[in-house]
N, C-alpha and C positions, 0 to 999 in steps of 0.2 A: 775903839770906835770913835768916829768923829761925832761932834755934838751939833752939827749944823741943823739937824732936824729939831733941835730943842732950843733954838734962839727965842728970845722973848716975843718976837713977832709971831711965832707959831701959835695958832689958836688954842692948842692944848697945853700950853706952857704956863706954869705958875711958879714963881720964884720961891714959894714957901717949901717946895720939895726940891731935892737934889736932881739936876737934869739927868745925871747918869742913872739914878734909880728909876726915873720916869721911863727913860729909853729901855732899860732892861725889862721893866714890867710890861710895857707895851709889846716889845719884840719877842718876848718869851712867853706871852700869855697863850695858854692852850684852850681856855674856855672863857668866853665873854658872856656875861649874864645880863639879860635885859630885865628892867624892873619898871613898875608903874611910875608914871610921871604926873606931877601936879600942874605941869605947864605944857599942855598938848600943842600949843601954838609955837612957842619958842624952843621947846624941847620935846618933840614928839617921841623920840627914842632916847632912853637913858640907859647907858651901859656901864658896867664895871668889870674888871678882870677878876674872875673867881678862882683861878688857879694858874700857876706858871710852871715851866720846866725847872728842874734843879739847876744849881749853879754851874758855872763853867769848869772844865778840867783845868789843871795848872798849865802854864805855857809850854813845858816840855812836851806835852801831848800834841799841841799844835805844831811844834817844831818837827816832831816825828812825821806828822801828816804832810807837812810842807816838803820834807826830804823825800818821802815816798812818792808824792805827787810829781815832784820835779824829776825824779828818776824815771817814773813811768812816761812822763812827757818826752824826756830826752831819748828814751828807748824808742818811742813811737816816731819821733822826728828822724832819728838815725836810720831806722828801718824804712821809712818812707823815702828818704833821700837815696838810700841804697836801691829801693824799688825804682825810683826815677832814673837813676844811672843805668839800671838794667833794662829799662824800657819794657817792663813786663809786669804782669799781675803777680803780686807777692803770694808765694805759697811756702809755708815754713814747716820744718820738721818739728819733732817733739821738743827739742831743746829750746828753740826760739819761742815757743808758745809761752814760756814763763816770763818773757820780757815785756810782753804787750799788755796794755790795761785790760783787755778783754780775755786774758789768759787765765789758766786755772789757779794761779797764785795771786795775781794782782786784783782780779775781779772780786773774789771773796773779801780781800782786804778793803777794797773800796766800799763794798756793801756794808762791811762792819763799821767803817768810818762814817758812812752816811746814816747808819742806824743810830749812832751816837752823836750825830751832827749837831743836834741842838745844844750839846755841851762843849763842842769844839768851836769856841767863839771868842778866844782871847786875842791872838795875833794873826790867826788864819781862819776867819769866820766862814764856816761852810754855808751859812745862810746867804752869803753873798757870792762865794767862790764855788760852792757845791755844784750849781748848774754847769759850770765849765768842766768840772771833773766828769759829770755825766755825759756831756757832749764828747769828751775825750774817749770815753768808753764806746760810744756810738761810732766814732770815727775809726777806732781800732777794729771794731767788729766788722764794719763794712769794708775796710781796706784789706785786711789780712785774712786770707783763706787758710785756716790753720791745719796744715798737714796734707798728706796725699792719700790718706786711708779711704777705702771704699767699703768698709764693713761697719758693723754695729758700733765699734769703738768711736768712729768718727761721729756717728749720730748721737751717741751719748755725750761726747765732748761738746758738740754744738748745742745740744739740749741744755747742758749745764750753763753754757754761755747765755742762752735765751732766758733761762730761769734767773740767772744773776742780773741781767739787764732789767727784767721786770721787778725784781726785788729792789734794785738800786733806784729805779724810778719811783717806787712806792715810798721808800725811805726819804727820797729827795723831797717828796711832797710833805712828809711829816716835818721836815726842816723848814722849808720855805713858806708853807701856807700860814703857820702862826706868825712868821716874820712879816709877810705881806699883809696879813690881817691887822697886825699891830701898827704897821706903817700907815695903812688906810685910816685906822682909828685915830692915829696921832695927828695926821695932817688935815683930815677932813672933818674933825669934830671940834666942839667947844668944851673946854674944861668946865665942869659944873661946880667944882670946889668941895664936893662932899667927901671925896677921898682922892688918893693920888691917881687912880685910874678911872675915876668917874667922869664920863663925857656925855654931852648931849649931841644928838645927830638929827639931821633932817630926814635921813633915810636909813633903812635897816642895814646893819653891818653883816656882810656875808663872809663865808669862809674864804680866805685868800684875798679878800678885799676886791676893789674894782679898779685900783690904780695900776696894778701889774698883773697881766694875764698869763704869764708863764706858769706852766705846770710840768712836773716830772712825768706824770702819766699823760701823754699827749699823742697827737697824730704822729709826731716824729718817732716816738717809741714804737707805735704800732707798725709803721713802715719799716723800721730797722728790724724788728722781730719777724715781720712777714718776709723780708728779704733773706734773712738767715734761714727761715723755714724752707723757702724755695731752694736755697743753696743746698740744703741737706737732701731734698727730694731729687734735685738734679744730679747730685753726686751718687746717690744710691740706686737710682732707677734711670736707665738709658731711655726707656720708653717715655717716661714722664718728662725727661729732659727735653725731648723734641717738642712736646706740647707746650711747655711753659717757658721755653727759651726766650720768647719776646717779653714775657712779663717780668722776669727777674731783673734785667737791667733797668726797666722802667721803675720798679719799686726802689731799686738802689739809687737811681737818679733823683727820684722824688725825696728819698731820705736825705740825700746830700743837700738838696735845695732847702728843706725844712731845717736841717742843722745850721745852715748858713743864716737863715732867717732868724732862728732862735739866738744865734750868736750876736747878730746885729741888734736885735730887739733888747737883749739883756744889757748890752752896753748903753743903749739909749734910754731905756725906761726903768731900769732897776732903781731902788732907793738910792739917793745920792750920798751914800756913805762909802768911804774907801774908794773914791772914784778912780784914782791913778792905779791902784792895785787891780781893780776890775778891768780897766782898759788894757793893762799889761797882760792879764790872764786871758781875756777873750781875744786879744790881739794874737796871742800865741796859738789859740785854737784856730783863728782865721788863717794863720800861716800854714797850718796843716791842711786846711781846706784848699788853699791856693796850690800847695804841692800836689794834692790829689788831682786838681783840675789840670795842672800842667802835665802830669803823668798820663792822664787819660787822653789829653789832646795829642801828646806825642805818640801814644799807642795808636790812635785813630789815623794820624798822619802816616805812620809807618805802614799800617794795613792798606791805606789808600794807595800809597806809593807802590807797595808790593803788587796790588791788584792791577795797577796801570802797567807795570813791567810785564805782567803775564799777557 
């Protein structure tokens, strides 16, 4: 991790403690304890870190996560380019389900990585890059309609995808909220000097802090899940398909808009650690968004041209 948050000009920095120890304590703290203060004017809120996450896994674990994430991204990119060249909505058989991030193999692996994300923080910190992986899952789920089944098997498969997305968003919050809380405590507090994590604040410290508003469980997650639910209903019931046909593309469109907004927001407002890695990661996500936009534009132009010829 970079140490730019811990320069001497930072209000919570004290040279008597190692900067890396300070950063680790603040960013991995899972419980901040408030205690009574003897100076209600200059230090109305006095906090210290009561407990932290365990230490990081060794670098090989991060390398495995990097390789898996890169493979999932490349698979998504290739399939989206194929979809663009075919100028149609992607619908894949059983074999190709395993290659996409929202598939039955990749999604459980991503959920497992995010569940342990607070310890994957050596060379590929999920506290910074994890949101991009979650956005990749959203993009995969919205882009690819997995299979052509119209029976209960399709519903079960989509239900497992929805469940996986909800679990991934929950674990994402367990990774980023302590990180964002510690970031807020680090840059918006004054070090009291009583202990390494003891800080004085003018306002109460809230879960997730107030400097970064991104959350895994968000409106974006709700829209993606709702779009997938409507997709199942439309696939299994022709009568319901006619009734909710106008709603499904609306939810999908709103989902894509919020995914784009999350991507831009995270590049701009995330803690300023590993800036170039973050830009490259979310830039890759933005490339997938652009591919989807071009594909949909081409599809609509072709439909319009076909209707004019008739």
